[in-house]
C-alpha positions in Angstrom: -82.9 -11.4 98.9 -84.4 -13.8 101.8 -87.0 -16.9 101.1 -89.5 -14.4 102.9 -89.2 -11.5 100.7 -90.0 -13.5 97.3 -93.2 -14.9 98.3 -96.4 -12.0 98.2 -98.2 -11.8 101.4 -102.1 -10.4 101.7 -104.9 -10.4 103.4 -108.4 -9.0 103.0 -112.1 -9.2 103.5 -113.8 -11.0 100.9 -117.6 -10.9 100.0 -117.4 -13.8 97.2 -115.5 -16.6 96.2 -114.7 -17.5 92.6 -114.1 -21.0 91.6 -110.7 -20.8 92.5 -110.9 -19.2 95.9 -113.5 -21.9 96.3 -110.6 -25.0 96.0 -107.8 -23.1 97.7 -110.3 -22.5 100.9 -111.3 -25.7 100.9 -107.6 -27.1 100.5 -106.6 -24.5 103.1 -109.2 -25.8 105.8 -108.4 -29.4 105.0 -105.0 -29.2 105.6 -105.3 -27.3 109.1 -108.3 -29.8 109.9 -105.6 -32.5 108.9 -102.8 -31.2 111.5 -104.6 -29.8 114.3 -108.3 -29.8 114.3 -109.4 -26.5 111.9 -111.1 -24.2 113.5 -113.3 -26.8 115.6 -113.7 -29.9 112.7 -112.1 -33.0 114.1 -112.1 -35.2 111.1 -112.5 -33.8 107.5 -115.9 -33.3 106.0 -117.4 -34.0 102.6 -115.7 -31.6 100.1 -119.4 -30.2 99.5 -119.8 -30.0 103.1 -117.0 -27.5 103.5 -118.5 -25.5 100.3 -121.8 -25.1 101.3 -120.3 -23.8 105.0 -118.1 -21.6 103.2 -120.9 -19.9 101.2 -122.8 -20.1 103.8 -120.3 -17.9 105.9 -120.8 -15.1 103.0 -124.4 -15.1 102.8 -124.6 -14.2 106.7 -124.5 -10.6 106.7 -123.2 -10.3 110.5 -119.8 -11.8 109.2 -117.1 -10.8 107.9 -114.6 -13.1 106.2 -110.6 -12.7 106.3 -108.3 -14.4 104.1 -104.9 -14.3 103.9 -102.9 -15.2 100.8 -99.4 -16.7 100.1 -98.9 -16.0 96.5 -102.0 -15.4 95.8 -103.4 -18.9 96.7 -106.1 -18.8 100.3 -103.8 -19.9 103.0 -106.0 -19.2 105.9 -109.3 -17.5 107.1 -110.8 -15.8 110.3 -113.9 -14.5 110.7 -115.5 -11.4 112.6 -119.2 -11.9 113.6 -120.4 -8.9 114.4 -123.7 -8.9 117.0 -127.3 -8.5 115.7 -129.2 -5.1 115.9 -131.5 -6.0 118.6 -127.8 -6.5 120.9 -127.3 -3.0 121.3 -125.6 -3.4 124.6 -123.1 -5.7 123.0 -122.8 -3.6 120.1 -119.6 -2.0 120.5 -117.8 -5.6 120.1 -117.6 -8.4 117.6 -116.1 -11.8 118.5 -113.2 -13.4 116.7 -113.8 -16.4 115.2 -112.5 -19.6 112.9 -109.0 -18.3 112.9 -106.7 -20.5 111.0 -103.4 -20.7 108.8 -103.1 -23.9 106.9 -99.7 -25.9 108.1 -97.8 -25.2 104.4 -98.2 -21.2 104.7 -97.1 -21.5 108.9 -94.0 -19.1 109.3 -94.6 -16.2 106.8 -96.5 -13.6 109.3 -99.7 -14.4 107.7 -101.4 -14.5 111.3 -100.2 -11.4 112.3 -101.1 -9.7 109.2 -104.9 -10.8 109.2 -105.0 -10.1 112.9 -104.0 -6.8 111.4 -106.6 -6.4 109.1 -109.0 -7.5 111.2 -108.5 -5.0 113.8 -108.1 -2.0 111.3 -111.7 -3.1 109.6 -113.4 -3.5 112.9 -112.3 0.3 114.1 -113.9 1.3 110.3 -117.1 0.7 111.3 -116.8 1.6 115.0 -115.8 -1.8 116.9 -114.3 -1.4 120.7 -113.1 -4.9 121.6 -112.7 -7.6 119.7 -113.3 -10.8 121.8 -112.0 -14.7 120.7 -111.8 -17.8 122.3 -109.3 -20.9 121.8 -108.8 -24.6 122.7 -105.7 -24.9 124.7 -104.0 -27.5 122.3 -103.8 -24.7 120.2 -100.3 -23.1 121.2 -99.1 -21.3 118.2 -102.2 -19.6 117.9 -102.5 -18.7 122.0 -98.8 -17.6 121.4 -99.7 -15.6 118.6 -103.5 -13.8 120.1 -100.9 -12.5 123.4 -98.0 -11.2 120.9 -101.0 -9.6 119.5 -101.7 -7.9 123.1 -105.2 -10.0 123.5 -105.8 -10.4 127.2 -106.4 -13.7 128.4 -109.5 -13.3 130.8 -110.6 -16.7 131.9 -110.8 -20.5 131.1 -113.2 -23.2 130.9 -112.2 -26.5 132.1 -114.9 -28.0 129.9 -114.3 -26.4 126.4 -114.1 -29.1 123.9 -113.8 -32.9 123.5 -111.4 -34.3 121.2 -111.9 -38.3 120.8 -112.9 -38.6 124.8 -110.5 -36.3 125.9 -111.8 -32.7 127.2 -110.1 -30.2 126.2 -109.7 -26.1 128.1 -110.3 -23.1 126.5 -109.3 -19.7 126.8 -110.8 -16.5 125.9 -109.2 -13.5 124.9 -110.2 -10.0 124.2 -108.6 -7.0 123.0 -109.2 -3.1 123.3 -108.5 -1.8 120.1 -109.7 1.8 120.3 -111.1 3.2 123.7 -114.2 2.8 125.1 -116.5 5.4 125.5 -116.3 6.6 129.5 -117.3 4.0 131.5 -119.6 4.4 134.6 -119.9 1.3 136.9 -122.7 -0.7 137.6 -123.6 -0.3 141.5 -124.1 -3.2 143.0 
């Protein structure tokens, strides 16, 4: 039996957090921020700020929160943000955001597992495309997204600022199920 086979891995969409899950989620978030900036945070916020943030995510009905677990503990998250009903023009797509795996849980395949789970959910709610963006310095995330079939379509040279350093960002998309017939707009 390999070391990997000794661990219980899971990915799921969640709608509520119990106390243990909130503790795990905050701990994983802090570890990710301290290692490489988490999902936009550069410095670790106070614990109550993190808890309010995660409670807020669950309160927004256009956000689906996904977690991965390593031996039962939450080890990473991502969110799928859907467009509001008044944006019918983009309702076939959604934005993948706040994707991270805690440093202590990397190398187990949890990133791939989470992306697969998100894509299956997106298909089940009739989405066709998932978009995402990522800082240039998030090398492992970029490698993972490319491995999972995401196509880079653009780059913003002024995407983020860490301390006083400007960091470029990359934009990706993936068609997860066939699009309806496309009629190009005449120019």
